[in-house]
PALUMLUM-794950 format. One record per residue: x, y, z of N, C-alpha, C, O in turn; residue in three letters. Coordinates in pm, whole numbers, plus 50000, padded with zeros to 5 digits. Layout:
BEGIN
XYZXYZXYZXYZAla...
This chain:
BEGIN
288152516350596287062509550595286242495850590286712491250486Unk285602489150622284822475650590283692472450667283662464350759Unk282552480950616281342478950661280992467250694280552465650808Unk281102455950602280362444150638281072436050774280962423950793Unk281602442850836282202434150944281312441851075281722439951189Unk280222449551056279832453751126278392442351158277582441551250Unk278572436051052277262424051045277282410251160276532401151195Unk278912416551197279162408551348278412412451430278352403951519Unk277702422051454276952428351588275412421651594274682420151692Unk275232418851475273482412951442273812404851547274042411251649Unk273922391251559273642383351646273382388251785272192390651801Unk274222390751904274222391952032272872406552030272142408452128Unk272782415451898271712423651931270262416651978269452417752070Unk270432409051865269162398951826269052392052011268172394252095Unk270142384452020269872376752148269372387752254268422384652325Unk269972400652269269792408452387267822414252347266832414552421Unk268032417752193266692422652210265462408652248264412413952286Unk265352395852247265052384752252264422383052420263322380152466Unk265792386552478265732388852635264872399952711264072400152804Unk265452408552626264142423252649262552424052623261762433452632Unk262402409452584260972409652498260552416652373259352417752346Unk261702422652277261672431352177261642422952059261592428451949Unk261682406552070261702396451937261342385052023261262385652146Unk261122374551949261342361951982262282359252072263232366852053Unk262472351952161263542345852242264772337352135265972339052111Unk263982330052101264392319552003265152323751844265742315651773Unk264962337851812265472347551725266812341351672266872335551564Unk267942343251764269232342351787269382329551734270032329951629Unk268932315151777268832303551730268612302651576269422296551505Unk267492308851527267482304351390268542312851301269032308451198Unk268802324551350269822330151236270962324251261271502321251155Unk271602321051355272892314551391272772300351279273392298851174Unk271912292451332271622276351260270752275651120270652264951058Unk270182286651080269602283350995269602293550892269692289650775Unk269482309250921270052314250810271142318050777271362323250667Unk272102315850877273652318750875273912309750756274012314450643Unk274002298050779274262288550700274132285250583274982280250510Unk272682288850551272472289150403273362302250311273882301350200Unk273292314450409274102326150348275572322750340276282327750252Unk276082313450439276862310350372277222303750249278362307250218Unk276782296650175276672292150083276262297249950276652294449837Unk274812310450020274832318749877275042329949831274482335049734Unk276382336849938277292347249943278272344949884278892354149831Unk278852327749875280222324149834281222327349904281222328950026Unk282382328849812283322328249860284362346849826284042353049725Unk285332352149908285982360749882287592361849891288062365250000Unk288292359649805289542361049881290362378149859291512380849822Unk289752382949879289982398749892291152402549997291092402450120Unk292312406149903293132410750055292942418550127292152427650101Unk293552417750235292882430750338293272442050340294472443250316Unk292442455150368292642465750346294152472250383294392474650501Unk294892474450307296552479350334296822492450410297752493950488Unk295922501550377295782518050402294662516450545294682524850635Unk293772504950546292752510950637293232512150800293902503450855Unk292782524250864293142526650982292312514651090291142510851095Unk293432511551163292962501451266291482505051367290822496651428Unk291332514451363290172522351509289092517351482288492512651578Unk288372516251332287202507751347287062495651335285942490551344Unk288392486751308288252473551341288052473151475287052467851522Unk289572482051596288992475451737287732480451749287062474451833Unk287142490051691285872499351783284932482551753284152479451843Unk285022475151659283902468551627284302455051758283392450351827Unk285322452051768285362437951920285202446652041284552441952135Unk285762460352052284902465752191283692466152187283202463752297Unk282852468452097281472466452079280612456252123279512457852174Unk281342442252092281102430152113281282428552300280442423952378Unk282702434352332282612433052463281652440552567281562437952687Unk280912450852492279822455452559278462448552562277642448052655Unk278412443052434277042436852405276982423352455275852418952472Unk278062415152484278402405752548277832404152678277052395152706Unk278382416352789277862415752895276462419152889275802412552968Unk275822426952824274332432452766273462417552757272312414552788Unk274322411952714273332398052621273182387252784272202381152827Unk274452388552836274712376352946273352385653079272472379953143Unk273622397753078272932407653159271512408153189270842407553291Unk271252409353046269432411153016268812392553051267742388853099Unk270092383653000269702367553066269092366553164267942362453179Unk270062371153260270192368353410268802378553435267872373853501Unk268722390253390267592397053394266322389253423265642387453525Unk266222384653274264702378953239264552362253334263492356053330Unk265642357653405265652346553468265412350153651265072341453731Unk265732366653693266032364953802264492364753871263462369553823Unk264632359053972262982356454035262222349253986261042351854007Unk262572336353894261762327253835261952315753920263042314953975Unk261242308053938261102296053970261262282753906261702272653961Unk260812284153777261012270853698261292276353570260912287453533Unk262132266153488262362267853367261462269053275260622260153286Unk261222277353176260432277753069260632277352929261772279952888Unk259722274652848260522276852680261142287752703262272287752751Unk260532298052675260752311452660262442312952688263282318552618Unk262682302952868263912308252901265012302052868266172305452892Unk264532290352799265342276852730265712285652593266882288252565Unk264552290252508265142297052387266032308552384266802311652293Unk265752316652530266532327552566268282323452584269282328952537Unk268152310652679269722304652670270352302352556271402307752521Unk269742294452498270332291952367270862302052250271792300552171Unk270062311352265269782325052193271762330352241272852332052186Unk271092330752378272612340552452273712333252465274712340252480Unk273952319052464274762311552431275822313952295277002317352282Unk274672309852199275272315152059276032326652030276992326851954Unk275522337352100276022351452079277192352052149278122358752103Unk277372342552316278792342252373279672336452307280832340752311Unk279292323352218280402320252167281192330652048282292327252003Unk280552342752005281212351051908281582359452002282782360952023Unk280342368752099280922380352143281662377052226282522385552248Unk281762362652324282492362852440284222354752416285282357452473Unk283852343352299284952336452298285442340752198286552344152238Unk285392343352075285582344251938286352357351950287432357751890Unk285932369452025286282381352031287262380252124288062389552117Unk287592369052243288682368552327289702362552287290862365252316Unk289322354652223290692347752108291282357252062292452358952096Unk290592367451963291832378551913292182387452014293102395051986Unk291582388552144292272400252198293002395852257293932403952269Unk293282382552331294592375552373295942374752346296932370952409Unk295642380952201297162379752147297462396852111298412401552048Unk296432403252168296932415452168298292422152256298452416852366Unk298982429652231300262431752280299632441052428300272439052531Unk298832447452434298352458552541297582446952659296972436452642Unk297942454552776297272447752872296352448452908295872439752981Unk295732459052871294222464552900293322457052777292182452852793Unk293902456552681292912444652569292902433752613291782428552605Unk293912425552675293902409152743293322407452844293222396252893Unk292642421652916292342423853015290462419252996289722411653057Unk290322426252909289092427552854288762409852780287702403852795Unk289632405952723289952391652702289252380952804288292373352791Unk290232383852922289852378753038288092378753094287292369453106Unk287962392353117286502393153128285502387753047284342386553087Unk285952383752912284872380952798284822364152867283832357952907Unk286282359952862286222345652947285512341853070285162330353098Unk285312353453150285102349653250283282349253257282622344453349Unk282782355253141281582355953126281152344553074279922344553068Unk281652334353032281562321852963282232311853043282452300453000Unk282492315053138283372301653256284262296253206284332284353236Unk285242301153120286562295053038287422302953036287822308552934Unk288072305853215289062315853205290372307553144291162314353079Unk290622294653158291802283353143292072289152991293282291152974Unk291282292452878291372289452772292372297152737293042293452641Unk292732310052806293922319652765295602316152773296562320452709Unk295482306052883296402298552933296772285952848297962282652851Unk296152280552795296062268452691296052274952580297092271752523Unk295442282852511295652286652379296992292252350297852287652275Unk297032304052429298182306752401299592301152415300502302852334Unk299662293452538300682290652562300712271552571301532266452648Unk299902263652501299952251152466299462248752292300122243252205Unk298062255152279297732252652134298612256152041299092248151960Unk298922269752046299712273951974301172267451972301892270151876Unk301592260252061303192254452034302432241551960302622239651840Unk301722234452022301202221551999300432214451880300292202351865Unk299952224751798298852224651678299132216651609300182217351545Unk297942202551592298492194751481298992187451530298922177151463Unk299782185151662300352168751730299522164751824298812172051893Unk299602152451827299182141851960298992150752052297862153352094Unk300282157752102299902168352268298852179052226298582186352321Unk298392181152147297512191652137296262185552173296222174452121Unk295072188352248293922182552306292772190152215291572187552225Unk293472202552103292372209652059292622206451888292262215251810Unk293312192051827293612190851724293142174851694293642164051724Unk291982178651623291522160151632292212155051504292312162051403Unk292772140351512292912129451402291562131051289290462136451297Unk292212124251195291142122551096289672111651111288602110551051Unk290192106751196289372092751280288112095551362287142088051367Unk288242107251424287832110951527286462117651520286772129151488Unk285122117451529284172126751518284182137751581285252141751627Unk283012145251596282672159451669282482152751779283472152051852Unk281132145451830281112141651947281882137852064281802142452178Unk282692128252016283762122752093284882133552111285422135452220Unk285192140152002286232150052033285842159252131286782163252200Unk284522164652164283972176852237284352169752345285182175752413Unk283962156352396284122151752504285472146952577285712144452695Unk286472146552428287562145952487288462158952535289072160152641Unk288352168752422289192178352466288572186952564289472193352618Unk287532189752607287312201252701287852198452847288212207752919Unk287892184052890288332182053007290412179752973291202180353067Unk290822177752841292212179452788292912192952787293952195552847Unk292342199552724292242214652734292682218352892293852220252927Unk291742218952965291842224853135292932218453158293902225253194Unk293132199353141293962195553223295502202453150296532204853212Unk295332204053046296582212452971297462224153027298642226353051Unk296022231653036295962244753105296602242553272297492248353333Unk296052235753292296832233953435298002228953451298592230653558Unk298472222853363299812218953387300642233653342301402239453420Unk300412237353230301222248253156301322259653312302342263053371Unk300072262753339300182273853473300782265553569301832270753605Unk300572254853626301802253053723303142253553693303882254953790Unk303782252553556305212251753534305352269053516306382275353543Unk304392273553476304902291253458305002295553580305932303453600Unk304322292953671303742302953800304682300953930305182310153995Unk304842285253960306062278854024305782278754184306572278254278Unk304022279554180303592285254317302192286554300301752293254207Unk301162278654409299852276254393299082292554398297892294354376Unk300012302454432299162315154461298982320554339298042327754304Unk300052316354267300002326754084298952313053977298802314453855Unk298542304354032298412292753936297142300353833296422305953915Unk296802301853749295802310253644294652300753682293632303553746Unk295172283953605293752278353584293432277353720292272281353737Unk293952273753822293302271853928292372282254005291312280254063Unk293272296453983292512307653997291092314453912290332323653942Unk291152302553758289952308253718289162299853699288322300553609Unk289302287953800288062278553811287442285053994286322285154045Unk288452288454033287362295754174286712307054107285622307854163Unk286782315954021286482328154000284952321153939283822324153977Unk285262312853852284142304953786282762300053866281562301453844Unk283602293253974282302287154082281942293254161280842290654209Unk282722304154210282222318854281281022325254207279912328254250Unk281532326354093280742336554009279572329654025278792333754111Unk279212317153937277992310953972277092309154103275862309554114Unk278122306854201277172308454385276692318954347275482319354325Unk277362328354331277232347754379275412349054275274352353454321Unk275672343654136274602345554079273262335654133272202338454076Unk273222327054212272632317254260272002322954353270772322154350Unk272852332354492272892336754570271902348454564270832349454625Unk272562358454464271172369354433270032368354327269062375954332Unk270112362254266269322356154113268302344254122267272343254055Unk268842334354230268402320854226268802311954162269482315754067Unk268682299154172268652287054139268522288453924269522286853854Unk267692290253889267462293353808268252299753686268812295153587Unk267932318053759269412320953697270692316553675271242317453565Unk271382310653804272402305453785272392290253704273462285153672Unk271592286253685271592276053594271502281153454272052273353377Unk271092289453406270672292153263272432301953237273022300053131Unk272972310353332274312310053352275412301753255276122303853157Unk275042290453350276332279553361275442273753180276152271353082Unk274562273253176273882268553039274412274052915274792267352820Unk274402288052924274872296952824276262295952805276802297652696Unk276872293152915278222288352914278602277952845279462277652757Unk278022270252883278222254652811277732258352657278652260552579Unk276752258952619276822264952491277712271552421277962267052309Unk278482284952471279432288552406280682282752404281442289252331Unk281302271152467282252264052469281932251352444282792242852469Unk280702247152392280482235152254280702240452086280992234851980Unk280362256352136280872262952002281812262151940282022258551824Unk282752267752067284482269952064284672257552004284902259051884Unk284652243952045285282233252044284692227351908285582221651844Unk283592227151853283072227851711284362230851662285252222851636Unk284372247151650285322252851562286552250351579287322250751484Unk287032246751728288392239251711288732228051638289762226151574Unk287332217251659286982206351526287432207951414288322200751368Unk286732220251334286782218951201287902227251133288172225451014Unk288732238551231289912243451195291152236751220292202243151231Unk291092224051231292432214651239292162198451256292922190251307Unk290922196251200290522182951202291262174851103290892176950987Unk292272165351119293032157751012294072161650989294732154450914Unk294612172551031295602181450984297022172451082296802173451203Unk297962166751060299022163151150300212169851128300502171751009Unk300782172851192302342180151241303372167351340303022162051446Unk304532165351273305082157951355305912168251492305822180551498Unk306432162251561307032169951695308122173651603308692166751518Unk308322187351640309922195851599309182199451434309682210151400Unk308612196551369308352199251269307642217351274306912220651368Unk307922225151185307562237751198305962239551142305412230651076Unk305472249251169303962249151195303842255751020304752263450990Unk303112253950946303012256150798301462259250826300822255250923Unk300972267750712299722269050625299112256650641297972255650684Unk299842246250607298682231650569298352224250724297922212850741Unk298632232550812298232224550936297012230650983296582227051092Unk296472238350924295182246950991294282246350819294702248050705Unk292732242750883291742244550765291302260750697291232269350785Unk291102264250601290752276350597289642277450489289552268950400Unk288532291350502287762290650480287342309850417287432319750489Unk286952309750281287082323950251285362330550230284902340450173Unk284662316750327283252318950298283032335850332283772340550418Unk282242343050280282192358550302281092356350416281162366450486Unk280292349650458279342355450590280482351350717280622358450817Unk281272338150692281692334750827282892344450852283122348550965Unk283732348350732284322360250759284002371050838284682376250926Unk283052373550804282292389850846281552389650996281562397351092Unk281022379150970280392374551135281262372751251281182377551364Unk282292362951186283552352951305284692363951294285632361251369Unk284832372451242285632386751277286992378951189288022380851253Unk287242371251065287992366450969288902354051089290102352651111Unk287932348351133288422335951234288912327851139290042323151145Unk287782324951009288372311050922289502313450851289752304450771Unk290662326550853291172329050779292632322550889293732327950903Unk292072307450963292812308151063294512300851034295342302151124Unk294882293850910296182292850873297012300450945297612296451044Unk297102316950878297872328950882298062328451014299202328451061Unk296602327851118296772334151270297982326051365298772329551453Unk297622311551286298862303451371300542310051312301582310751377Unk300332313551196301932317451143302342330551175303512333451151Unk301522339851230301632355151303300292356551344299312360351279Unk300442351051525299152352351579299292367551642298372373351699Unk300412371951624300052390051651299442396251536299652408151513Unk298922391151485298472399551372296892401851360296102392351370Unk296572412151343294972415751361294102411251276294492407251166Unk292682410951313291942400651247292172408951041292362404650928Unk292002421751107291232427250939292542425050856292522427150735Unk293872419950930294692421250811295282403950814296382400850767Unk294602397050859294762380650786294702381150648293912389150599Unk295482373050564295232370250454294862355650371295172345450432Unk294382354350268294232340750257295382335150158295892338950053Unk295502325950229296882317050215296742305750095296012296350126Unk297322305149961296882296749852297642282449882297492273049804Unk298352281349986298882265450045297782255850105297592243750091Unk297172264850172296352259950321295172255150238294772259450130Unk294572242050339293472232050274292352242450293292382252150368Unk291342238350210290022246650176288742240750260288262231250198Unk288162242950361286622236150392285652241650280285652252350217Unk284802230350277284152233350157282942242750178282022243850097Unk283032249250293281982260650302282712270750431283892270450466Unk281542280350490282332285550601281922277750720281352266850713Unk282352285850866282002277350952280432274351008280002264651071Unk279902283550972278462279450955277962271750896277132264250947Unk278292271250775278062261050670278232248450712277332240250695Unk279572244550782279932233350804279512227750941279942217250989Unk278672235450996278042233351164277352218351089278082208451091Unk276252217351039275652206851027276102193150978275612182651020Unk277302194250863278342185050787278732180650952278342169350981Unk279212185451022280182182151154279202172051253279572161751310Unk277772178651255277132172951362276742154051298276352145951383Unk276862150951191277032137651128278282133751093278782137150986Unk278872126151181280762122551167280852117751031281622122850949Unk280072107651004279942095650894279942110050744280912110550668Unk278942118350730278352127850646279852133650605280462134050498Unk280252139350783282082147650780282622144250721283062152050637Unk283072128850717284552126950666284162122750533284922128850457Unk283312114850459282992117950342282862123350283283232119550172Unk282252136950292282832148850230284402155150270284972160450175Unk285272155050428286592158550413287482152750327288142157050233Unk287342141450381288292129650338289112130650225290322130150250Unk288732132350088289352136849973289812152249988290562155849898Unk289522161050077290182174450086291232174250201291422184650264Unk291932162550233292842162450346293972163350239293832159150125Unk295092169250286296312171750196296942158250193297972156350128Unk
């Protein structure tokens, strides 16, 4: 058992506490964007191998706890916003904290579960993606990104010349368009088009929240989804930036950036050991290894956040690290 992975549950718990009035509503923002980047640097790296004899039940339980906390966080935000006639600073801070929490409990955990062989776990992943209005991610990620990673055909792989802001503006519609094409090819019928169905479900959900809880609640639900999506695309940017693969070339460790920063590994359930995920997508997060031939980020995903926000600084730090 590796109890340090329990640290991943702290952020959603802080967001829920803020939404319910037991903590400052902006505490999740400070935790994720100030404390975690500093801890990424201070705690350093660990290339420790995965626990070979550990039972998977503990590690799976952490994922299932995230599912429950995700809906508790979004539900508590909607409860806070229900009946409110105007946006306040408290609601804005709570939305930011909840959105950051959704980026982890909603999307990072969904990313893990969409690759699981059991149908009910993939259903949990879809429920999480529904909570952040990004249901087409499963289709695009599994059937698109994993096949085209590092090529010009992949909207989630940024070339070295591209900064974060332009990447986000390009990749969000690009991934939806890719998911739409893939769904059309796989379904052969509009009745089973997963991207269209996901869009309809998201629109219907937003309309239902507006009708039941008011327009402010609907706006905050959309805003927390947007924050979570922006964080996902930031992660897509840093884990594939500048690493190119020729069409037909086999996916290798050097096509994804790796980080062994302890804090990012624990909080993001080993998302930073991304190179091996692309080599063996079905491998559970707690079994992912640090690969010696993978290019290395200067720190963890939290620590890289502020670098990536400033494209000239990011490129100055990262260009010498390109393979």
